[in-house]
C-alpha positions as CSV (number, residue, x, y, z in Angstrom):
1,M,-44.6,-4.8,-18.4
2,F,-42.2,-1.9,-18.2
3,V,-39.6,-1.7,-21.1
4,D,-37.3,1.3,-21.2
5,E,-34.8,0.2,-23.8
6,L,-35.6,-1.4,-27.2
7,E,-33.7,-1.8,-30.5
8,I,-35.9,-1.5,-33.6
9,H,-35.5,-1.8,-37.3
10,V,-37.4,0.6,-39.5
11,A,-37.8,0.8,-43.3
12,A,-39.5,3.8,-44.9
13,G,-41.6,3.2,-48.0
14,K,-40.2,3.0,-51.6
15,G,-41.3,5.5,-54.1
16,G,-43.7,4.4,-56.8
17,S,-42.3,4.0,-60.3
18,G,-43.1,6.4,-63.1
19,I,-44.7,4.9,-66.2
20,I,-44.3,4.9,-69.9
21,C,-47.5,5.9,-71.6
22,F,-48.6,7.8,-74.7
23,L,-51.7,9.7,-75.6
24,R,-54.1,7.6,-77.5
25,D,-57.8,8.4,-78.2
26,A,-60.2,8.5,-81.1
27,K,-58.6,11.6,-82.6
28,T,-55.0,10.9,-81.8
29,L,-53.3,7.7,-83.0
30,R,-49.7,8.7,-82.2
31,G,-49.8,11.2,-79.4
32,G,-47.0,12.4,-77.2
33,P,-45.9,10.9,-73.8
34,N,-48.2,11.3,-70.9
35,G,-46.9,8.9,-68.3
36,G,-47.3,10.1,-64.8
37,D,-44.9,10.2,-61.9
38,G,-44.9,7.7,-59.0
39,G,-46.0,8.7,-55.6
40,D,-43.7,9.1,-52.6
41,G,-43.1,6.3,-50.1
42,G,-44.3,6.8,-46.6
43,D,-42.1,8.2,-43.8
44,I,-41.5,6.5,-40.4
45,V,-42.5,9.1,-37.8
46,L,-42.0,8.9,-34.1
47,L,-44.7,10.7,-32.0
48,P,-44.0,11.3,-28.3
49,T,-47.2,10.9,-26.3
50,T,-48.3,11.0,-22.7
51,H,-50.7,8.1,-23.3
52,C,-48.0,5.5,-22.4
53,N,-44.9,5.3,-20.2
54,T,-43.3,2.2,-21.6
55,L,-41.9,0.9,-24.8
56,F,-43.5,-2.5,-24.3
57,N,-46.1,-2.0,-27.0
58,L,-43.3,-1.9,-29.6
59,T,-41.7,-5.3,-28.7
60,G,-42.0,-8.3,-30.9
61,R,-43.0,-6.3,-34.0
62,G,-40.0,-7.1,-36.3
63,T,-39.4,-4.4,-38.9
64,F,-41.6,-1.3,-38.9
65,A,-42.2,-0.8,-42.6
66,A,-44.1,2.1,-44.1
67,P,-46.2,1.5,-47.3
68,N,-44.8,2.2,-50.8
69,G,-45.9,5.0,-53.1
70,G,-48.3,4.2,-55.9
71,Q,-47.2,3.8,-59.5
72,G,-47.7,6.7,-61.9
73,L,-50.9,6.8,-64.0
74,P,-51.7,7.7,-67.6
75,Q,-52.6,11.3,-68.7
76,N,-49.8,12.7,-66.5
77,C,-51.5,11.7,-63.3
78,G,-49.2,11.1,-60.4
79,G,-49.4,7.9,-58.3
80,K,-50.7,8.2,-54.8
81,D,-48.4,9.2,-52.0
82,A,-48.2,6.6,-49.3
83,E,-49.4,7.3,-45.8
84,D,-46.7,7.7,-43.1
85,M,-46.3,5.1,-40.4
86,V,-46.6,6.9,-37.1
87,I,-45.1,5.1,-34.1
88,E,-46.2,6.4,-30.7
89,V,-43.5,6.4,-28.0
90,P,-43.5,7.8,-24.4
91,V,-42.4,11.4,-23.9
92,G,-38.8,11.3,-22.8
93,T,-37.7,8.6,-25.3
94,Q,-34.2,9.2,-26.7
95,V,-33.3,7.8,-30.2
96,L,-29.7,6.6,-30.6
97,D,-27.9,5.1,-33.6
98,A,-27.8,1.3,-32.8
99,S,-24.3,0.8,-34.1
100,R,-22.5,4.1,-33.1
101,G,-24.5,4.9,-30.0
102,N,-24.7,8.6,-30.8
103,L,-27.9,10.5,-29.9
104,L,-30.1,11.3,-32.9
105,Q,-33.1,12.9,-31.2
106,D,-34.5,13.5,-27.8
107,L,-38.3,13.3,-27.9
108,D,-39.0,15.3,-24.8
109,T,-42.0,17.2,-25.9
110,A,-45.5,15.7,-26.3
111,D,-47.2,15.6,-29.7
112,R,-44.1,17.0,-31.5
113,P,-43.5,14.4,-34.3
114,W,-40.0,13.6,-35.6
115,V,-39.2,11.8,-38.9
116,L,-36.9,8.9,-38.2
117,A,-36.7,7.6,-41.8
118,R,-37.9,9.4,-45.0
119,G,-39.7,7.6,-47.7
120,G,-38.3,7.4,-51.2
121,H,-39.4,9.9,-53.9
122,G,-41.5,8.6,-56.8
123,G,-39.9,8.0,-60.1
124,R,-40.6,10.3,-63.1
125,G,-42.8,9.2,-65.9
126,N,-41.8,9.4,-69.5
127,T,-43.3,12.8,-70.0
128,H,-40.2,14.3,-68.4
129,F,-37.9,12.7,-71.0
130,A,-39.4,14.2,-74.1
131,T,-37.1,16.5,-76.1
132,S,-37.1,18.1,-79.6
133,T,-35.2,15.1,-80.9
134,R,-36.8,12.4,-78.7
135,R,-40.5,12.8,-79.0
136,T,-41.6,9.3,-78.0
137,P,-39.3,8.5,-75.0
138,R,-39.6,5.0,-73.7
139,I,-37.9,5.9,-70.5
140,A,-39.3,6.1,-67.0
141,E,-37.6,6.1,-63.6
142,P,-38.2,3.6,-60.8
143,G,-39.0,4.9,-57.4
144,K,-36.2,5.6,-55.0
145,L,-35.7,3.3,-52.0
146,G,-36.8,4.7,-48.6
147,E,-34.4,5.1,-45.7
148,E,-33.7,2.1,-43.6
149,R,-32.0,2.1,-40.2
150,R,-31.7,0.4,-36.9
151,V,-32.0,2.5,-33.8
152,L,-32.0,2.1,-30.0
153,L,-34.9,3.7,-28.2
154,S,-34.0,4.6,-24.6
155,L,-36.6,6.0,-22.3
156,K,-35.9,8.5,-19.5
157,L,-39.2,9.4,-17.8
158,I,-40.0,13.1,-17.4
159,A,-41.6,14.0,-14.1
160,D,-41.8,16.9,-11.7
161,V,-41.0,14.8,-8.6
162,G,-39.0,11.6,-8.2
163,L,-39.4,9.4,-5.1
164,L,-36.2,7.9,-3.8
165,G,-35.3,5.6,-0.9
166,L,-34.3,2.2,0.2
167,P,-36.7,-0.7,-0.4
168,N,-39.8,-0.6,1.7
169,A,-39.4,3.1,2.6
170,G,-43.1,3.8,1.7
171,K,-42.7,5.2,-1.8
172,S,-45.4,3.2,-3.4
173,T,-47.8,3.9,-0.6
174,L,-47.2,7.6,-0.8
175,L,-47.7,7.6,-4.6
176,A,-51.0,5.7,-4.2
177,T,-52.2,8.1,-1.5
178,L,-51.4,11.3,-3.4
179,T,-52.4,10.1,-6.9
180,K,-54.7,7.7,-8.7
181,A,-51.8,5.4,-9.5
182,R,-52.1,1.9,-8.2
183,P,-48.6,0.4,-7.6
184,K,-48.2,-2.9,-5.9
185,I,-47.9,-2.4,-2.2
186,A,-46.7,-5.0,0.4
187,G,-44.7,-5.1,3.6
188,Y,-41.6,-6.5,2.1
189,P,-38.8,-5.1,-0.1
190,F,-38.8,-4.8,-3.9
191,T,-42.5,-4.8,-4.4
192,T,-42.0,-2.0,-7.0
193,L,-40.1,-3.5,-10.0
194,E,-40.6,-0.7,-12.5
195,P,-41.0,3.1,-12.4
196,I,-44.6,4.2,-12.1
197,L,-46.1,7.7,-12.8
198,G,-48.9,9.4,-11.0
199,I,-50.5,12.8,-11.1
200,A,-51.0,14.6,-7.8
201,Q,-53.3,17.4,-7.0
202,G,-51.7,20.7,-5.9
203,P,-53.5,23.8,-4.6
204,G,-56.4,24.9,-6.7
205,E,-56.3,23.4,-10.2
206,G,-52.6,22.7,-10.1
207,T,-51.2,19.3,-10.6
208,F,-47.7,17.7,-10.7
209,V,-46.3,14.4,-11.9
210,I,-44.6,12.0,-9.5
211,A,-42.4,9.1,-10.5
212,D,-42.0,6.2,-8.1
213,I,-38.6,4.6,-8.6
214,P,-37.8,1.1,-7.4
215,G,-35.9,1.0,-4.1
216,L,-32.2,1.4,-4.2
217,I,-29.6,-0.6,-2.3
218,E,-25.9,0.0,-1.6
219,G,-24.0,-0.5,-4.9
220,A,-27.0,0.4,-7.0
221,S,-24.9,2.9,-9.1
222,Q,-22.8,-0.1,-10.2
223,G,-25.9,-2.1,-11.1
224,K,-26.5,-4.1,-7.8
225,G,-30.1,-4.9,-7.0
226,L,-32.3,-3.1,-9.4
227,G,-29.3,-0.9,-10.0
228,D,-28.6,2.1,-12.2
229,K,-31.2,0.8,-14.7
230,F,-33.7,2.9,-12.8
231,L,-31.6,5.8,-11.6
232,K,-31.7,7.3,-15.1
233,H,-35.5,7.9,-14.6
234,V,-34.9,10.5,-12.0
235,E,-32.4,12.4,-14.1
236,R,-35.1,14.6,-15.5
237,T,-37.1,15.3,-12.4
238,R,-37.2,18.8,-11.0
239,L,-37.4,17.8,-7.4
240,L,-36.4,14.6,-5.4
241,L,-38.3,13.4,-2.4
242,H,-35.9,11.2,-0.4
243,L,-38.1,9.0,1.7
244,V,-36.6,7.5,4.9
245,D,-38.3,4.7,6.9
246,C,-38.7,5.9,10.5
247,G,-41.2,3.2,11.5
248,D,-40.8,0.4,14.0
249,L,-38.8,-2.1,11.8
250,P,-36.8,-0.2,9.2
251,L,-34.3,-2.0,7.0
252,A,-31.6,0.3,8.2
253,E,-31.2,3.0,10.8
254,P,-32.7,6.2,9.4
255,A,-29.4,8.2,9.2
256,E,-27.6,5.2,7.7
257,A,-30.4,4.7,5.1
258,W,-30.2,8.4,4.1
259,Q,-26.4,8.1,3.7
260,V,-26.7,5.0,1.5
261,V,-29.0,6.6,-1.0
262,R,-27.1,9.9,-1.1
263,R,-23.9,8.0,-1.8
264,E,-25.5,6.1,-4.7
265,L,-26.8,9.3,-6.2
266,A,-23.4,10.9,-6.2
267,E,-21.8,7.7,-7.7
268,H,-24.4,7.7,-10.5
269,S,-24.3,11.5,-11.2
270,Q,-23.0,14.5,-9.3
271,A,-25.6,16.6,-11.0
272,L,-28.3,14.3,-9.7
273,A,-26.8,14.4,-6.2
274,E,-27.1,18.3,-6.3
275,R,-30.7,18.2,-7.5
276,P,-33.1,20.0,-5.1
277,T,-34.2,17.4,-2.5
278,M,-36.6,17.2,0.3
279,V,-36.1,14.6,3.0
280,V,-39.3,12.9,4.1
281,A,-39.5,10.7,7.2
282,T,-42.2,8.1,6.6
283,K,-44.4,5.8,8.8
284,I,-44.7,8.3,11.6
285,E,-47.6,6.7,13.3
286,D,-46.6,7.2,17.0
287,Q,-44.3,9.2,19.3
288,A,-41.4,6.8,18.7
289,G,-41.6,7.4,15.0
290,K,-41.7,11.2,15.6
291,A,-38.6,10.8,17.8
292,R,-36.8,8.9,15.1
293,A,-37.7,11.6,12.5
294,Q,-36.3,14.3,14.8
295,A,-33.1,12.3,15.4
296,L,-32.7,11.9,11.6
297,A,-33.0,15.7,11.1
298,T,-30.4,16.2,13.8
299,A,-28.0,13.6,12.4
300,I,-28.1,14.9,8.8
301,G,-28.3,18.6,9.7
302,H,-31.2,19.0,7.3
303,P,-34.9,19.8,7.8
304,V,-37.2,16.7,7.6
305,L,-40.9,16.5,6.8
306,A,-42.6,13.8,8.9
307,I,-45.6,12.0,7.3
308,S,-47.8,8.9,7.7
309,S,-49.5,7.7,4.5
310,A,-51.5,5.3,6.7
311,T,-53.1,8.1,8.9
312,G,-52.7,11.0,6.5
313,A,-50.6,12.9,9.0
314,G,-48.3,15.5,7.3
315,L,-49.5,14.8,3.8
316,R,-51.1,18.2,3.2
317,D,-48.0,20.0,4.5
318,L,-45.9,17.8,2.2
319,T,-48.1,18.6,-0.8
320,L,-47.9,22.4,-0.1
321,A,-44.2,22.2,0.4
322,V,-43.7,20.3,-2.9
323,W,-45.9,22.8,-4.8
324,S,-44.1,25.8,-3.3
325,M,-40.7,24.3,-4.3
326,L,-41.8,23.4,-7.8
327,S,-43.0,27.0,-8.4
328,Q,-39.5,28.2,-7.8
329,L,-37.7,25.6,-10.1
330,P,-37.1,25.6,-13.8
331,P,-38.9,23.2,-16.2
332,P,-38.0,19.5,-16.2
333,F,-34.4,18.7,-17.0
334,R,-33.9,17.6,-20.7
335,G,-30.5,16.0,-20.4
């Protein structure tokens, strides 16, 4: 199940208490203080990873609590520092304060950990409180409490290429054809209900990441249909592939379908509407489809790549064109 927003409560570990202890052995009946310090509590650490692309694994967990530090020990030995609690999240997860809504951190780089809540420091043992006038201090500090906070995790997928189009435009079929991803495919609208990532093979050893976004309908930028919930997942793509159904029974005339999606992009974000985009006419299995693709190019005044995922026609040209375009573009957007 795809989950791209989740509020969680985290509590870092409490520091261990220092202890009150005095040296006692066969030769020393009334030795000085030797109580050790408590260990530090564990931190809560968020680790962005490419191993997952959903926050679903964090649902239903309640409070994420790191362990407490160990109590100090005799002979000035410190208590054991607690292990950190590491929470894996998908690359592209943004961390926001749950009450204020301000951005705390953007976890947009894989394997770069970030400390969300710091554990409390251990308390000092009575050794620290000995003075020339107080040689047998019976004082020790308790451990400090760890940080506790509630945050909202909001995922924006990071991909090289985002697939856009009306429902049933052939996005899932293209993703399955170019990558090893296995999205649900059927001959009716809204078979894709969540963004899906796949890795496509470019020339030589090169690869690029494709994100299949659920189909848009008119009014999506205001939340209609699957709405703007999914538009945010193309905000970090470097290149958009706008797929237009030019088959026998499209949901809308190709030029009209192109206009609907372009309008929704502009309503959602002008920057997104200006993102480099390639228009791809899909389902070109016959001469009539090719004619509709040519009419689309004429109507929008923009070059169109014609493909058929069913027959494989045009797919190599599409892959080479995408790879060539990506080589000229900057790294994925981080906003």
